N, C-alpha and C positions, 0 to 999 in steps of 0.2 A: 572885260565882261566875263562873269562866271557862267560857263556853259556846260551843260550836261553832254558828256561824250562817252559813248560805249565803244568797246573794241572787242574783237575776237581774233586771237592769234592762232595761226596754224600749228599743228603738232610738228609738221615738217614744212618749213617755208621754202616753197619752190619758185616763188615769184618775188622779185626784188621790189616791184612797184606796189605800194599800198593802195587801197580803195577807200574813198570817202563818200558816204551816202548823205544826201540832203533831202529832207522831207518837204512836203508841200503844205497847203492850207489846212489848218485845224489839227494837224497831226504832230508827231514828235518822234524822237529816236525809237520809240516802241514799235513803230510800223516796220522798221528794218530788223529789229531784234528777233521778231517771231520766226522768220525764215532766212532772210538774206545774209545776215552777218555770219551766222554759223556755217551756212552752206558755202559761202565764198572762202571762209577760213579752211573748211575741209578740202577745198581745192587749192590750197597753198597760198592764199592771199591774206596778208594782214588787213583786216577790215575794220573800218571806223564809221561811226555815225554820230551826228550831233543833233541836239535840239536847238533850233534857232532861238534867239532871245525872245522871252515871253512865252515859250512853249516848254512842255515837259518840266524838268527840274532846273531849267536855265533861268538866270536872272532876267529881269526886264518885264515881268508881267504887269507891273504898275503903270508902265507907259506903252504898253503894247499897241494901243490904238494909234499912237503917233509914230510908230516905227517905220522907217523908210526902207525901201529895197536895198539901198546902199549900205544900210546897217546890217541887213541879213548877209550881204556879200562880205562885209567886214568880219562877221562871225565865221564864215568859211575860211577867209584868209587867216584868222587867228588859229583855227584848228589845223589847217594845212601846213602852216609854218612850224608847227610843233612836231610834225612827222619827219622821219629821217630823210625822205626824198619826196618830191612833189607827187601827190596822189592822182590817180584817175578819179575824176569827180562825176558822181552819178546822182542826178536830180529827178524827183517826181513832182509833177504838177507845177505849183508855183516854185517849188525847189528847182525845177528845171529852168525856170527863168532866172533864179538866183545863180545857177551854174553858168548859164549863158553870159550873164553880166560879169561874173567872176572871171571867165575866160577872156573877156575883152582886154584885161590888163594883167593877167597872171598866166604863166606857162603851166601846162599840164600835159602828161603823156597822151591823154585821151579824155573825152567827155561822153557821157551816156545820158540821154533824155528819155524818161519813161512817162507816157501820158502827160507830156509837158505843155505848159502854157507856150503858145507860139510867140515869135518875135512881135507879132502885131498886137499882142496883149489880150486883155480880158473882155474887150468890147462886145464881140459876138456872143460870148458866153453870158455876159451880163444881160444882154438884150433877150436871149432865150429864157433866162431865169425870170426876168421881169414879165415876160408874156405868160409863162407857166405858173409863176407864183407872185402875182402882183402885190398882194398884201404883205407877204414876207419880205419881198424886195423893198417895198416902201418902208417897212419897219426898220430894215437894216440901214437904209440911208438916213432915216430920221434919227435913229439912235447911234449912228456911226458904229454899228456892231454887226459883224457878219454871222455871228453865232446863230441867230434865228434860222438860218438856212440849213443848219444841221442839228437843230435843237431837239429832235426826236429820232428814235431809231428808224422810223419810216423815211424821214428825210435823209438821214445819213445813208440808208440803203439806196435811195434814188440817186444820190450824187456820187456814191463811192462803190457800192457793192452789188453783186449779182442777186437776181431773184432767188437763186438756189442756195445762197448762203444761209446757214441756220440762224434762227432768231437769237439764240444765245450768243453766237459770235457777233452779230450785228450790235446787240445791246452792249456787249463787252467793249467793242471798239468805239461805239458812240460815246460811252461813258468816259473815255479817255480824251475825247476831242475838246479843244479849247477855242476861245474866241480868236479872231484874226485881226491883224492891223488894218484899219480902215485907210490909213494913209498909204500903205503899201498897195492896197487895192486900187487907190487912185493913181499911184505910180504906174501900175500895170494897165490902167485904162488909157492914160495919155501922158503922164508926167515924166516917167522914166522907163522907157521901153528898151529891150535888148537891141544891140546893134551888131547883127551878124557879120557885117563887113570887117569888123575889128578882130574877129576870132579866126585863128589859123589852126586850131587844134582839131585833130580827127574826131568826128562825131558819129555816134550810133544813135539813131532815132527810132524809138519803138512806141507804138500806140495801141489802142484798144477799140475794137469795132463798136462795143456797146457803151463807150464812154459818153456820159451825158454832158460832161464839161467841155472836152475838146474832141470834136468829131474827127473822123479819119481824114477829111479834106484839110483840116487844120494841121494835123500831124504831117501830112504830105507837104504842106506849105512850109512847115518848119524844116523838114529835110531838104527841100529845094534851097532854102535860105542858107543852108550850110553845105551845099554842094554834094549831097548824098541822097540815098534812097531810104525811105521809111519801110519798116515792117509793121503791119497792123494785125494784131491777134484777133481772130474771130471769136465771138461769144465771150469777150473779156470786158469787164467794167473798168472804172477809173483806178481803183486800188489794186494795181497789177501785182504788187508784192505780197498781197494778203489773200488773194483768191486761190482756189484749188489748183489753178494752172500756173502758179508762181514759178515752179521749177523749170518749166519750158522757157519762161522769160529769163531766168537766171542762166540757163544753159546757153541761150543765144548770146548773152553778154559774155560768158566765158569763151565761147567759140570765137567771137569777134576779138576779144582781147588776145587770144592765142594767135589769130591772124595778124594782129599788129605787133606780135613779138613781145607782149607785155605779161 
């Protein structure tokens, strides 16, 4: 599979373990490029991010609707195996679920989940969306396309960004969003959910108090499933890597990696 991969290399590599960032629904490698890749490279980490198949400049857009979660996991495997050593895997939103499933069968020094889908999947989030946007939710199911949920800047702000983010930035980010796999959505409803009991990797779980997709209690449940404690950022929306408070999120990851000797 031809995948878009971006990397940022440190001027002075002080950490042997690379980092691999995995985006979530509707996004692509661009969501990590703006802040995280360069910032972690500045702190001595070789930093990589991929666009999952059907996203960004990766192949697979023609059959995106039918892509399975297992295929997204295969994309992570493909990129991770090209790196000199197994990377720390860092996933956002549905990318967090991809990371969880990847870690069921692949060794990694550590995993980091940002505003991640919980092991229980999308059901609670889907029900909340159906209640708040019944027509959009119905349209998405009838057309087997999730894009209607983020088809305007206002909707993208509701699901991803803070009220304080400028209109220009929201418009710019929304313009980069693409449709999402309907079959992977069904996987995360009930067909192919993560199995935390199979994961032995140390995990850092971070959430956002103003996340309309995965509420703090879901973040806490994710942490419990992996035998750790979650940290939930106050006044932070879903797109934690793009908001003005992104650096505090990155710094917490850096501190945790240091604690783990990575």
